[in-house]
C-alpha positions as CSV (number, residue, x, y, z in Angstrom):
1,X,128.8,146.1,149.8
2,X,128.1,142.7,147.9
3,X,131.5,141.1,147.2
4,X,132.0,138.1,144.4
5,X,132.1,134.9,145.5
6,X,134.7,134.5,142.9
7,X,137.8,136.5,141.7
8,X,139.2,137.2,138.7
9,X,142.6,135.7,138.3
10,X,145.8,137.5,138.2
11,X,147.3,136.6,134.8
12,X,150.9,134.8,136.5
13,X,148.3,132.7,137.4
14,X,146.9,131.5,134.2
15,X,149.6,129.3,133.5
16,X,148.6,127.5,136.1
17,X,145.0,126.5,134.9
18,X,144.0,124.7,131.7
19,X,142.0,126.6,129.6
20,X,138.3,124.4,131.1
21,X,139.4,125.8,134.8
22,X,140.2,129.1,133.5
23,X,136.6,129.5,131.7
24,X,134.9,128.0,134.6
25,X,136.9,130.8,136.7
26,X,135.4,133.7,134.8
27,X,131.7,132.1,134.9
28,X,132.1,132.5,138.6
29,X,132.8,136.2,138.6
30,X,129.1,136.5,138.1
31,X,127.3,134.1,140.0
32,X,125.2,135.6,143.5
33,X,127.3,136.1,146.1
34,X,127.2,134.1,149.4
35,X,125.3,137.1,151.2
36,X,122.2,136.5,148.1
37,X,122.4,133.0,148.7
38,X,121.9,133.7,152.7
39,X,119.4,136.5,152.5
40,X,117.3,134.5,149.4
41,X,117.5,130.8,150.5
42,X,114.6,130.7,153.2
43,X,112.6,132.9,150.1
44,X,113.4,130.9,147.5
45,X,112.8,127.1,148.3
46,X,108.9,127.0,147.7
47,X,109.4,129.1,144.3
48,X,111.9,126.5,142.9
49,X,110.3,123.2,143.9
50,X,107.0,124.6,141.9
51,X,109.0,125.7,138.9
52,X,111.7,122.2,139.3
53,X,107.7,120.2,139.2
54,X,106.1,122.3,136.8
55,X,109.4,121.7,134.2
56,X,109.9,118.0,135.3
57,X,106.2,117.5,133.7
58,X,107.1,119.2,130.7
59,X,110.4,117.3,130.2
60,X,108.2,114.0,130.9
61,X,105.3,114.5,128.3
62,X,107.8,115.9,125.6
63,X,111.2,114.3,125.8
64,X,110.5,111.0,126.9
65,X,113.2,109.8,124.3
66,X,116.1,111.7,126.2
67,X,115.5,111.1,129.8
68,X,117.9,109.2,131.0
69,X,120.9,111.1,129.2
70,X,119.7,114.3,130.8
71,X,119.0,112.8,134.3
72,X,122.8,111.5,134.6
73,X,124.9,114.1,136.9
74,X,128.0,115.0,134.7
75,X,129.9,112.9,137.1
76,X,128.4,109.8,136.6
77,X,127.9,109.7,133.1
78,X,131.0,108.5,132.1
79,X,133.0,106.0,133.8
80,X,136.8,106.3,135.4
81,X,139.3,105.8,132.8
82,X,140.7,102.3,133.2
83,X,144.3,102.4,134.3
84,X,145.7,99.1,132.8
85,X,145.0,99.9,129.0
86,X,147.8,102.5,129.0
87,X,145.6,105.7,128.3
88,X,146.2,108.6,130.4
89,X,144.0,108.5,133.7
90,X,142.8,111.6,135.7
91,X,143.2,112.4,139.7
92,X,140.3,110.7,140.5
93,X,141.9,106.9,139.1
94,X,144.8,107.5,140.8
95,X,143.4,106.8,143.9
96,X,142.5,103.2,142.5
97,X,145.7,103.1,140.8
98,X,147.7,103.6,144.5
99,X,144.8,101.1,146.3
100,X,145.9,100.9,149.8
101,X,149.9,101.5,148.6
102,X,151.1,103.7,152.4
103,X,152.2,106.8,151.3
104,X,152.9,108.3,154.7
105,X,156.5,109.2,156.2
106,X,158.0,108.2,152.5
107,X,161.7,107.5,152.3
108,X,162.1,107.5,148.6
109,X,161.3,110.1,146.0
110,X,159.7,107.3,143.9
111,X,158.2,104.6,144.3
112,X,157.0,101.4,142.3
113,X,152.9,100.0,142.4
114,X,151.1,97.0,140.5
115,X,147.8,97.2,139.3
116,X,146.1,94.0,137.6
117,X,149.1,92.8,136.9
118,X,151.0,95.7,135.2
119,X,154.2,97.9,136.8
120,X,154.0,101.9,137.2
121,X,156.7,104.5,138.5
122,X,155.2,106.6,141.3
123,X,156.8,110.1,141.0
124,X,155.6,111.9,144.5
125,X,155.8,116.0,144.8
126,X,157.6,115.2,148.2
127,X,161.3,117.1,149.6
128,X,162.1,114.3,151.5
129,X,165.3,116.6,152.8
130,X,162.6,118.3,154.8
131,X,160.2,115.2,155.6
132,X,163.4,113.5,157.1
133,X,164.5,116.3,159.2
134,X,160.8,116.4,160.8
135,X,160.7,112.5,161.0
136,X,164.1,113.0,163.3
137,X,163.2,116.0,165.2
138,X,159.7,114.1,166.4
139,X,158.9,114.0,169.8
140,X,157.4,110.0,170.1
141,X,157.6,109.8,173.8
142,X,155.1,113.0,175.2
143,X,153.0,112.3,171.9
144,X,150.0,110.5,170.9
145,X,149.4,112.0,167.5
146,X,151.9,114.3,165.2
147,X,150.9,115.2,161.8
148,X,152.8,117.5,159.7
149,X,152.0,118.4,156.3
150,X,153.7,121.5,154.5
151,X,152.5,122.0,150.7
152,X,153.1,124.4,148.4
153,X,149.9,126.9,148.0
154,X,150.1,128.2,144.6
155,X,150.5,124.6,142.7
156,X,149.0,122.1,145.6
157,X,152.0,120.1,145.3
158,X,152.8,118.6,149.3
159,X,156.0,119.0,150.2
160,X,156.1,116.4,153.2
161,X,153.7,114.4,154.9
162,X,154.7,113.2,158.3
163,X,152.9,112.0,160.7
164,X,153.4,109.6,164.1
165,X,150.4,107.4,165.6
166,X,151.3,105.4,168.8
167,X,147.5,104.3,168.4
168,X,147.6,103.0,165.3
169,X,151.0,103.2,163.8
170,X,149.1,102.0,160.2
171,X,146.5,105.3,160.4
172,X,147.9,108.4,158.7
173,X,147.7,111.3,161.4
174,X,148.4,113.8,158.4
175,X,145.0,112.7,156.9
176,X,142.9,112.3,159.4
177,X,139.7,114.5,160.4
178,X,138.9,113.2,163.8
179,X,140.9,116.2,165.8
180,X,139.0,119.0,167.0
181,X,139.4,122.0,165.3
182,X,140.0,124.3,167.9
183,X,140.8,127.8,167.6
184,X,141.4,127.4,164.0
185,X,137.7,127.5,162.9
186,X,138.3,131.3,164.2
187,X,139.7,132.0,160.3
188,X,136.0,130.9,159.1
189,X,134.5,132.7,161.3
190,X,136.6,136.1,160.3
191,X,136.3,135.6,157.1
192,X,132.1,135.5,157.5
193,X,133.0,138.7,159.7
194,X,134.7,140.3,156.8
195,X,132.2,139.6,154.0
196,X,128.8,139.7,155.6
197,X,129.6,142.4,158.1
198,X,132.9,144.5,156.8
199,X,135.1,143.8,159.7
200,X,138.7,145.4,159.2
201,X,141.4,144.7,161.0
202,X,140.6,147.8,163.0
203,X,136.8,146.9,164.1
204,X,136.3,147.8,167.5
205,X,134.7,145.3,169.1
206,X,133.8,144.7,173.4
207,X,133.7,142.0,175.6
208,X,133.4,141.1,179.2
209,X,135.1,138.5,181.3
210,X,138.0,136.4,180.4
211,X,139.6,135.9,177.1
212,X,139.7,132.9,177.0
213,X,136.1,131.7,178.7
214,X,133.1,131.4,177.2
215,X,130.0,131.9,179.2
216,X,126.2,132.2,177.8
217,X,126.4,135.5,180.0
218,X,129.4,136.7,178.4
219,X,127.4,136.9,175.1
220,X,125.6,140.0,175.3
221,X,126.1,143.8,174.3
222,X,125.1,145.0,177.3
223,X,128.4,147.2,178.8
224,X,129.7,148.5,182.2
225,X,132.8,150.0,183.9
226,X,134.2,145.7,182.9
227,X,134.0,146.0,179.4
228,X,137.0,145.1,177.6
229,X,137.3,147.2,174.0
230,X,139.8,145.2,171.5
231,X,140.1,145.4,167.7
232,X,139.1,142.6,165.5
233,X,142.8,141.9,164.5
234,X,143.7,141.8,168.1
235,X,141.0,139.3,169.2
236,X,142.2,137.3,166.4
237,X,145.2,137.4,167.6
238,X,145.1,136.6,171.1
239,X,142.1,134.2,170.5
240,X,139.7,135.9,171.9
241,X,136.5,133.2,172.6
242,X,133.4,136.0,173.9
243,X,134.3,138.3,170.9
244,X,134.0,135.3,168.3
245,X,131.5,134.1,169.9
246,X,129.4,136.6,170.0
247,X,130.0,137.2,166.4
248,X,128.7,133.6,165.5
249,X,125.4,133.7,167.8
250,X,124.4,137.7,167.7
251,X,125.8,139.1,164.4
252,X,126.0,136.6,161.5
253,X,123.1,135.0,159.8
254,X,122.5,132.1,161.5
255,X,123.7,129.6,158.4
256,X,126.5,131.7,158.0
257,X,129.0,129.6,159.6
258,X,127.9,126.2,157.5
259,X,127.8,128.2,154.5
260,X,131.5,129.8,155.0
261,X,132.5,126.3,156.6
262,X,131.6,124.5,153.1
263,X,133.4,127.4,151.4
264,X,136.5,126.2,153.1
265,X,135.9,122.7,152.9
266,X,133.8,121.8,155.7
267,X,131.5,118.7,155.2
268,X,132.6,118.0,151.5
269,X,135.1,116.0,149.5
270,X,138.3,117.3,148.4
271,X,139.9,115.7,144.8
272,X,142.7,114.0,146.3
273,X,144.9,111.2,145.5
274,X,144.6,108.9,148.6
275,X,141.1,108.4,150.7
276,X,140.9,112.0,152.7
277,X,137.9,111.7,154.8
278,X,135.9,114.7,155.4
279,X,136.3,117.2,158.0
280,X,133.0,117.4,160.0
281,X,131.0,120.6,161.1
282,X,127.2,120.7,162.2
283,X,125.8,124.3,163.2
284,X,122.3,123.9,164.8
285,X,119.7,126.7,165.6
286,X,120.9,127.3,169.3
287,X,122.8,130.3,170.6
288,X,125.3,129.3,172.8
289,X,125.7,126.5,170.5
290,X,126.2,128.4,167.0
291,X,128.9,130.9,169.6
292,X,131.0,127.4,170.4
293,X,131.3,127.0,166.9
294,X,132.5,130.2,165.6
295,X,134.6,130.1,168.5
296,X,136.1,126.4,168.5
297,X,135.2,125.9,171.9
298,X,133.9,122.7,171.2
299,X,134.8,119.2,170.0
300,X,132.7,118.4,167.5
301,X,133.7,120.1,164.5
302,X,136.6,118.2,163.0
303,X,139.5,119.0,160.8
304,X,143.2,117.0,159.1
305,X,145.8,118.7,158.9
306,X,145.9,118.4,155.3
307,X,142.7,120.1,155.3
308,X,144.2,122.6,157.8
309,X,146.8,123.3,155.0
310,X,144.1,123.5,152.0
311,X,142.3,125.9,154.8
312,X,145.4,128.8,154.6
313,X,145.9,127.8,150.9
314,X,142.7,130.3,150.6
315,X,144.4,132.9,152.4
316,X,147.7,133.0,150.9
317,X,145.7,133.1,147.2
318,X,144.0,136.0,147.1
319,X,140.6,133.7,148.6
320,X,141.0,130.6,146.4
321,X,142.2,127.0,148.1
322,X,144.4,124.8,146.1
323,X,143.3,121.2,145.5
324,X,146.1,119.1,147.6
325,X,148.5,116.6,144.8
326,X,150.9,114.4,145.9
327,X,152.2,112.6,143.0
328,X,153.8,114.4,140.2
329,X,153.8,112.0,137.7
330,X,152.5,108.5,136.7
331,X,154.7,106.5,134.1
332,X,154.2,102.4,132.7
333,X,156.5,100.2,132.8
334,X,157.2,101.2,128.8
335,X,158.1,104.4,130.7
336,X,155.2,106.0,129.3
337,X,153.4,108.6,131.0
338,X,150.0,107.9,132.1
339,X,149.3,110.9,134.8
340,X,150.9,113.9,135.1
341,X,149.4,116.7,138.2
342,X,148.8,120.3,137.0
343,X,147.4,122.7,139.7
344,X,143.6,122.6,140.1
345,X,141.6,124.7,142.4
346,X,138.5,125.0,144.3
347,X,135.8,127.6,144.1
348,X,136.5,131.0,145.7
349,X,135.9,130.6,149.2
350,X,136.1,134.4,149.7
351,X,137.2,137.8,148.0
352,X,140.6,138.7,147.5
353,X,139.8,141.6,150.3
354,X,138.6,139.4,152.8
355,X,142.1,137.2,152.2
356,X,143.9,140.2,152.7
357,X,142.1,141.1,156.0
358,X,142.6,137.4,157.3
359,X,146.5,137.7,156.4
360,X,146.6,140.7,158.3
361,X,145.2,139.2,160.9
362,X,147.0,135.8,160.9
363,X,150.3,138.2,160.5
364,X,149.2,139.5,164.0
365,X,149.4,136.4,165.5
366,X,152.7,136.3,165.0
367,X,154.2,139.1,165.8
368,X,151.9,140.0,168.7
369,X,149.4,136.9,169.5
370,X,149.5,133.7,170.7
371,X,152.2,132.4,168.8
372,X,154.7,135.2,169.6
373,X,156.8,132.8,171.7
374,X,157.2,130.2,168.8
375,X,158.2,132.8,166.8
376,X,160.4,135.0,168.9
377,X,163.8,136.6,167.4
378,X,162.1,136.0,163.7
379,X,163.3,139.5,163.3
380,X,167.3,138.6,164.0
381,X,167.2,135.3,162.1
382,X,169.0,135.3,158.8
383,X,166.0,132.8,157.6
384,X,162.5,133.8,159.2
385,X,163.8,137.6,158.7
386,X,163.1,137.4,154.8
387,X,160.1,136.2,155.2
388,X,156.3,137.3,155.8
389,X,154.7,134.9,158.7
390,X,151.2,134.3,159.4
391,X,149.6,131.9,161.6
392,X,146.8,130.6,163.8
393,X,147.2,128.2,166.8
394,X,144.5,126.2,168.6
395,X,144.3,123.9,171.5
396,X,141.8,121.8,173.6
397,X,141.7,118.4,175.3
398,X,140.1,115.3,173.9
399,X,137.0,114.6,175.9
400,X,138.8,112.1,178.5
401,X,141.2,115.1,178.9
402,X,143.9,112.5,178.9
403,X,145.1,114.2,176.1
404,X,145.8,117.8,174.6
405,X,145.4,118.9,171.4
406,X,147.4,121.6,169.9
407,X,147.3,123.1,166.3
408,X,149.6,125.8,164.4
409,X,148.6,126.2,160.9
410,X,150.2,129.1,158.6
411,X,152.2,130.6,155.9
412,X,155.5,131.8,154.7
413,X,155.6,134.0,152.3
414,X,159.5,135.0,150.6
415,X,159.3,139.3,150.9
416,X,161.7,139.4,147.8
417,X,160.4,136.6,145.7
418,X,157.5,134.1,145.0
419,X,158.6,131.3,147.1
420,X,155.6,130.7,149.5
421,X,155.3,127.3,151.3
422,X,152.0,126.8,153.6
423,X,152.1,124.2,157.2
424,X,149.7,122.5,159.1
425,X,150.7,120.5,162.4
426,X,148.6,119.0,165.2
427,X,150.0,117.7,168.0
428,X,147.6,115.3,170.5
429,X,150.1,115.9,174.0
430,X,150.0,113.5,177.0
431,X,151.0,113.5,180.3
432,X,153.5,116.1,179.8
433,X,154.0,118.8,176.8
434,X,156.7,118.0,174.4
435,X,157.3,119.3,171.4
436,X,154.7,121.9,170.4
437,X,152.9,122.4,166.9
438,X,153.6,125.8,166.3
439,X,158.0,124.6,167.2
440,X,157.4,122.2,164.6
441,X,155.6,124.5,161.8
442,X,159.1,126.9,162.8
443,X,161.4,123.8,162.2
444,X,160.0,123.4,158.6
445,X,159.9,127.0,157.5
446,X,163.5,127.4,158.9
447,X,164.9,124.1,157.0
448,X,162.8,124.4,153.9
449,X,164.0,128.2,153.2
450,X,167.1,128.2,154.2
451,X,167.9,125.1,151.4
452,X,166.0,127.3,149.5
453,X,167.8,130.5,149.9
454,X,171.6,128.5,149.8
455,X,170.2,127.4,146.4
456,X,169.3,130.7,144.7
457,X,172.7,132.0,145.9
458,X,174.8,129.2,144.2
459,X,172.4,129.9,141.2
460,X,173.6,133.4,141.1
461,X,169.3,134.1,142.4
462,X,170.1,135.5,145.9
463,X,167.3,138.2,146.0
464,X,168.3,139.1,149.8
465,X,170.2,142.0,149.0
């Protein structure tokens, strides 16, 4: 049964949306699904061109006086609000005000910036205690790059943006989108399989050969006495390349990976207060290439840690990614607020049902999959035992084979409360493997929630019982 591309906003989320955003969310419910777009794109092109040309001719003949006004896209119709007039500014204008102000590894919650000769006070969303805790524990000896982003999935507020770059200390690893996504892209492939093929966590799949190789001979539906059978959940948790290669090469429509990749934020800009390069995804018609993309067995698909956190936010938010934000509030020299953040959401990437299946897959990754060793003993932990955990790992060498990229993205949701956090970590190990990405993620989760539970207890709000 086709699934809606959008989803109804739960009542508890309405406070996070302004009226326009709420109306836009309602409008999306009735838009065509991605399945419709995939199936009808190849038939609608010529019809669309003909209709556009016909309407264009009529437009130029009948309404010459209004051509310029109606042909300017809405985004370009008005200039950004000037930041030096004292008027309130938009999120997109904050980039202009901040200019080249470095915001990675901040040690202060509030910073002063000057624009056009006027001072402004910028209050960030950072949890400095968590940020300093992670910075002190970074392995700078064995790592070339480290990027750690922690974020509230329901608001987009960034709690930590901590990084280390041995090659170029001025470049922020948290925003760099040049790192191979590796097996993290299996999240996108899994989402497409659920939406387009109706897969569930228990769907049985078959593969031949080793789990972590991807040869052309493995991309076949032929079975023999050596064929392995595995559930969709376990193939994700164990990151089985031939299963996901077959999904991309044999079962999904050729353009599905690209469509769902864009839905999760690849090849598109996302509104943020700092310059943020776009994560790259390119899919061609070659069958083996689609298998490489679907399984993450390539270096062409790239990702930033910040984008990794946004992808996970869609899983936590029932299919809807949140826009990240680092700036809570900006005031001018008179103390007047010129900017205040509010939760903003991107278009729904998948349905709520698909997001639920993805959570099952990511939970299995922690309990029985590639992240099992990282979170060993979580049931006995005073902090982790009170959380629902889910994640995805990924690793791949660079082209020179002198650095191994190591990924972990995941979430931690309070079982008996509403507190949530998503985290994304990338580490480029050099000759020796130091602290792994998943270990940094566990550090961040345990430290943040240990402090959170302690504050709850002090305030008489402890829900552990």
